[in-house]
Every structure is written in structure tokens, then in C-alpha cells.
N, C-alpha and C positions, 0 to 999 in steps of 0.2 A: 556602572556595570554590575550585574547581579553577582551575589556572593557565590563562591564555589563550594559545593558540598559533595558528599559521597554519592548523591543521586543526580550527578551532573555529568554530561558527556563533554569532554574537553578536546578540542581539535586544535593542533598546533601546526603552523605553517611558517615558511620562510618567505614572506611576501608582504604586500600592502593590504590593509583592511579593505574589504569590499564596501562599496558605497552604502549598502543596505544597513550596515551596522557601524559605519565609520564614526558618526557623531556620538555614539555611545561611549567612546573611549576618549580620555583626555589627550590633548595634543602631544604631550610628552611620550605617549605610548602608541602613537599611530604609526610610527616607523621604527621597528626594531628588527634585528636579524632573526630572532626567535621570540615568539610570544604566543599567548593564547588568543587566537583570532576569533573564536566564537565560543560562547558558553551557552549551551542549549540544554535546558533541563528536560530529562526524559523520565521524570519521576513516575508518571502513570504506567509506563511500560515496566519499570522495575517493580512497582507494587503489584502489577498483574502477575509477574513471574513469581514473586515471593508468595503471593496468595495461592497460586496454582501449585507450587511446591509443597505448601502445607497440606493441600488436599490430595495430591497425587504423587505417586512414586516416580513417575517419569513425566517430564514436561517437554513438549516439542515446540520450540520457538522457530516459526517459519517467517520468511520475508525475502524479498529480492536481494540479490547480491549488493553489497556496499551500502545497505540501509542503516547499519549501526548495530547489528546483532552481536558481533564479536565484542564491540566496545562495552555493551551492556553486560555481557557474560563476564567480562573481566572486572566489572564492578563487584561481582558476586564471588568470583574465584580468580585470584591472580594468575596471570599466564605462566609464571614460573613455578606454580604449585604442581605437585605430583598428581593432583586431582584434575588438571586441565589437559585436554587432548585437542590439538589442532590437526585435523587430518590432511591439511595442506603442508604440514611440517614433517619431513622425513623421519625426524626423531620420534614424533608421536606415532607415526605409522609403524615404526619398528617396535615400539613398546606394545602395540596392539597386534603383533603377529600371533601371540597367544592371548586372545582377549580375556578369557576367564582368569588366567594367571595374573594379568595386569589389573583387572578391574575388581576382582573379588575381595582383595585385602583393603580396598579404599573405604573410608568412612566419611560421612557428611555429604556435602554437595559435590557432585562430579559433573564436569562440563565436557561434552564431546562436540566440537565444532566441525562444520562441513560434513555432517553425517551422511549426506547423499553419496559421498565417495566410498563409503563402506556399508552398504545396506545390509550386509550379512551380519552386522552387529546387533540387529534388532532381536533375533532369537536369544542371544546372550543376555541382552538387557531384560528380556522377559524373565529368564531364570533368576537373575540378580534381584529384580524387583519383587519376586515372590519369596525371598528369604525371610525367615522368621525374625521379627524385630526390626526389619527394614533398616539395616545399618547405613545405607547410602540412598540418596535420591539423585536422579539423573536429569540434567538439563541438556538436551540435545538441540543443536542448531542446524537448520538446513535451508537451502535456497530454492530447491525445486519442489513446489508444493504438491503437485499432483501425484507423481510416482512416489514421493516420500510419504505422503499420507496413506497411499494404498499399502505400502510396505509396513509402515508403523501400525496402522489400524489392524492389519492381519495378525501381527506378532504381539501387540500390546493392548489388545481389546480389554477394556475394563481397568487398565492400569495407567493410562496415558491421558494427559490433558493438553490441549492445543492452545497456544498463544500466537496470535498474528501480530506482525510488526511491519510497518512501512517506513517511508522516509519522514522527514520533519513535517509536522502539521502546524496549523496556525496556533494551536494551543501551546506549542513549544517555541515557535519563533516570536509569537506575539502578533495580534491583529494588525499592528502598525506596519508589519512587513509583508502584508498580503501581496502587493504587486511584485516584489522581487521573488517571493516564493512561487507565485503563479508563473512568472517568466522562466525562472531557472529550474523549477521543480524541487522536490524534497530530498533528493539524495544529498547527504551531507557534503561531499566533496564538490558537488555541482553548486549547491546553494552558497557555500562559504568560500568559493574560489575567489582569489584576490581581484580578478577582473572578469568582466563578462566574456571576453575572448577566451580566457582560460576555462571558464565554465563550459563554454561551447566545445572546446577541445576535449575536456574530460568526458562530456556526454557522447561525443563522437567515438571516442576510444571505448567507452563503456558498451555502446551498441555493438561495436566490432568484437569486443571480447565475449559478449553473450553469444553472438552468432558463431564465432570461429573457435572458441575454446569451451565455454560452459555447456552449451547444448550438445556438442559431440561427447563430452565427458559424461553427460547424463544419458547417453545411449541414443541420441537423435542421429539418424542417418539421412539427413537432408542437407544439401549443399548450402553453404552460408550465403551465396549469391541469390539463390532462389528464395531463401527465407527473408533476406533483406528486402527483396522486391515485394514479397508478400506483406511484410511489416509496413512498408510504405503504402501499399494499397489499403491496409486496414486503417492507417492514419487518415486517409481520405474519407473513410467511412466513419470516422470518430463521431460518436453521438447519434449515429443513424442505425436503422434496422438492418441487421446483417442479411446479405444476399450473396450466397456463395457462387452464383452463376457467373457473374462478371469477372471476379478474380480467377476462377477456374479457367475461363476462356482466355484470359490474358496470359496466364502462366502455362497454358497448354496441358493442364491436368484435369482429372475429374473432380467433382464436387466433394467426394469423400476424402480425397487427398487434401483439398483446401481446408476441410473441416479438421483434419488431423493437424495441419499447420496452425490453425487457430487455437486448438487445444494445447499444442506444445508451448506457444507463447503465453497462453493463459496459465499453464502449470508453472512456467518460469516467473509468473507474477508481473509480466510486462503488459499484459492486456487484461481487461475486465469484460466478461460477458455478463451483462445484466439481463436476467431472465424475465420473461413476461409474466404478469399476474393474470390469472384466468378467473373472472367473476361469473357467477351464474346469472347472466343477463341475456336478453334476446338480441344481442348484437354480435356481429362478426368481429372477433378480437385478434389482434396481432399475436402470432405464435412463435416468431423468430426472436432471438435476443438482440439487444442493442450492444454495440461494441465500443470500447473506449481504450485508448492508450492510457494506462493508469497514471503514469507520471507526466505532469504537464510539461516539464522541461524536456523529456525525451520526445514528446509529441512535437514540440516546437523545433527540436533538432531535426526530426524526420521531415518536417514541413519546410525546413530552411528558413525559419523565422528567427533571425539573429538579434533583433533589437525589439524593445518595447513598442517603438513606433511601427515597425513592420507588423508586429502582432496585432496592434489595435486597428490597423488599416486592412487587415486580411479578412476575407469572407468567413474564415473559420474561427474568428475571435470569439464569437458567441458560443460555438460548440466547445472551444477550448475552455472557456470559463465555466461552462456547464460541467464538463468532466472534472475540472479542478474542484468545483463545489461538491460534486458527488463524492469524491474521495475524502474531502474534509468531513462531510456529513457522516459517511460510513465509518470513519476512523474515530470520530469524537462523540457521536450521538448513540445512546443506548437503543438497541433494537435486537430482535431475534432473527428476523429474515428481511431481505430487501428485494424488491422487484421494480419494474416499471409497468405501466399499463397504457394500452392504446387500442383503439378500435379502428376499423376501416372507414368508419364515418367521420373520423377526425378528432374524437375525444381522446385525451391522453393525460397522463400524470408522470412527471419525470421520475419520481421515486414513490413507492408504496412501502412503508415500513410497518412490520408486524411487531407489536410490543405488548406483552401480557395479554395476548388474545384479541387485541384491538388493532385496527388499521389506521394509519396516519398517512397523509399525502404531503409531498414536497414538490413544489414547482420552482424552477430556477430561471429567473428572468434578469438579464443584464440590462435593466432599465431603471431610470430614476423614479418612475411613477408606476409601480406594479398595480394591476387591477384584477378584480375577480372576473374571469372570463367565462363564457359559456362552457368551455371545456372543463374548467374547475367545478362549475355547478353540476355538470353531468357526472363527474367523478365522485363528488360528494354524495350524489343520489345513488348512482349505480353500485358503488363500492361500499356504501354505508360508512364513510370515513368519519372518524371522531373529529378531526381537525385537519386543516391544511395550512402549511407555512409556505409563503412565497419568499425565497431567498433572493435578495437583491444587493447591489453594490453600494447602497446608500448608508446612512449613519443612524437612522431612526427605526425603532420598532413600534408598529402601531396596528390596531385592528382594522380590517377592511370589511368584515361582517361578523356575525356571531361565531362563526367557525373558521374564519380565514384571517390570517395575520401576516403582515409584511415583516420579515426578519432580515436585518442587515447581515452580510457575510461576516462582519467583524464579530458578531455574537458567537460564531463558531471558534473564535480564538480565545474565548473566555470560558468560564464554568457554566454559562447560561445554556439551558437546553432549548431545543426547538419546540418541544412539547412538555413544558414543566407540569408536574402533577398538580391537579387542581385541588 
């Protein structure tokens, strides 16, 4: 078992070790009433937060609910500290009835968790961030990215830095745990559940909580039943070009309403809208986004895929693995912006990454023998790509041509880059 350090997330349960990590523990520790069930290092996130706090007076850490933001924040400021505010705690809310009185005397790092519950605090943070000498720096945590970012960017322009966080990645679990991570998803309590049945139960409850509690708290005035039906429809579109017409017709609403639903779940970081790249070429290019359920475990829950066997036999297995790979790439690989590219003639590229003014392509192929296809050749020419990586489930990395390389998914769980500097 890995050693425990201050840069480690520790999760404690009263249960049996999951099969994914069972054999990493000695037999004498596999069944205890209380023990550390998982030791997942989240060092990159902690370092990103620390570096951002050195540069900026206010750092906003955003990510979906239950992805581990609070655990990381408590690594930096203990929850019993006067500098820690949890806005789901009535005591913290009471302390902030007079926010300037509560926050102005504090020194050092101040954490405000669940900031989306009190967006009126942003103007106060602007005043405090502008004080001479900067006696305090603020780490604020939030779950609803869209509205939260709009409010914070208006109040804290020039004073704020954003840090994104998701669930566990292959870099954190280790590439040897790719299959359980793909099946269960990256939410800590789903991935580390003692049994797969308990993981499924947690994910089901999580979806219900998002729809029935969180979205209404964020000001969403759409019924939970309608949103759940819509979310399920999006799951069937997973990995495809978005077309609002069919969901609108099925729900009996107009296309602008469906677009609003899509944006709501995107703001909650449950969905990803991957925007199209537009090249200056004489071809008709796709202009609508691709949509993905961001967490593979939630996707499998929505699709009713309860076992690995059911997943591997399902027609959506390839699309699921593509979405899983995209999330791993975007969370671990350096890039400035990301798109997909497709033409109506059939050429496409799953990911186009911008990095230092250059474009790189990524194709995701769940096959043992990836090949350079005509579509890849067209993308190399039309987009003037520096290089293309074909991510596959094998174990070897090897060149396919002078600018195309086959890269195993396991490389995303290490420090290796898809496109190392030459």
C-alpha cells in the first residue's frame, strides 16, 4: 500500500475492500470494522491550488458535487479552523450573517465551501481582496460552474484564478485500475464502494440528489422528472452530434427549452458539450456540439449497465470508452483549448487540442490494431496538425507514420504525454 502523506486523500468506510484494490492490502487488513479503504494521491490538484494561491488573491475551485473538493480544502485549512466556512453548516451560515465583520479580521488562507449557496459574498470578497498588503487569500469552492463563474467573473475580474477538479483519474488510481474506473466512474464514493451493487446504489442516489435538491437550490425551475427524462435522452446521444429536434419532440417542448436543459446539466458539470472546430477549408463542416455524460459511471447507471459483461456486450460500449478516454485526456494532458472536428463528407477527429499555438489531433479507437485511416490523413492535411495520437486499449506505444502514433490508454495513467516536446 502507498504511504500516507499530507498530499493524500484518505477515505474511510465500514465495509469490505472493493475488488479493484483488494489484493493491494495484506490479508490481515482486508476485513476490519474501520480502516482506510483507499489511499488516492491527489497531489497534482493540491499543487495547482497552492500555485494559484501564490499568484492570485482569490482562487475558485469548481467541480461536480462529491468529487473531493472539500477533502482537498481540508488538507489546506482544517475544518475546525476559524478560517473555514462550510455554507451547508448552519453555524458557518450564522457566522456570515455579517460577512465583512466575519471575514475582515482573518489572516492567511480562508476557505469558503459551497459558495454557490451565497453568491452575494462575491462583492465582499472583492473588497477584501483589494486590501493593502493582502492579509488573507481566499479559496472558494463551488459545484455549479456556469452561474458561479458568471457571478465570480463579474465581481472578481482581475483578482481571481480558476482551478477545475473532477473525479479520480487514471493518474490517481493507477493505470492498472482502468477497467473498474471506467465501469464505476471517478466519483470517490462510487469508485471505492465496497461492492459494485453499493456503487450502483450510490450513483442512483447521486443522480436523484442532483435533480431533486441541487438544481432547485441553484435556481432551476424545471421538474426533476422532466430533467431525468432529458438526461436519459442525452445518454443515448453520448458521443454523437447533438440534435435538439428529437428530444424536443419527445418532451413536448421547443428546441430553445431543450437547449436550456442541456446548458443546465453542463453547468452542473454532469454533461460535456464538446464544441466543433472550424477550419478554413472548402468543405461543409459540422457546426453542432458533440455531447457526453462526463462521468462514465453515471452514464452506465443511466443506461442500466450494471456489470462489466453487460457494458462490453452493449452497442454503446465503444462510445462509453471514447467518452472515458476524452475525460482522461482533458484532465491529464496539457492544452489550451479542445474541440472535435468533422465534415459532412465523413472526415473527423475526436479531439483537436490547441497547445502553444499549434494543433494536435487525437483519435480514440477501441481496437487492438489501430490504423492510419483516410479520415486521419484528411485531418492532418486540412487542419495542418502537428501530430496525431491514436489512443487504444493495448499496451504498446509505436509509430504508425511520421506524424501518427498509437498510444495505449495506460499512458494516460502515467506522467507520459501524448505529445512530448521534441
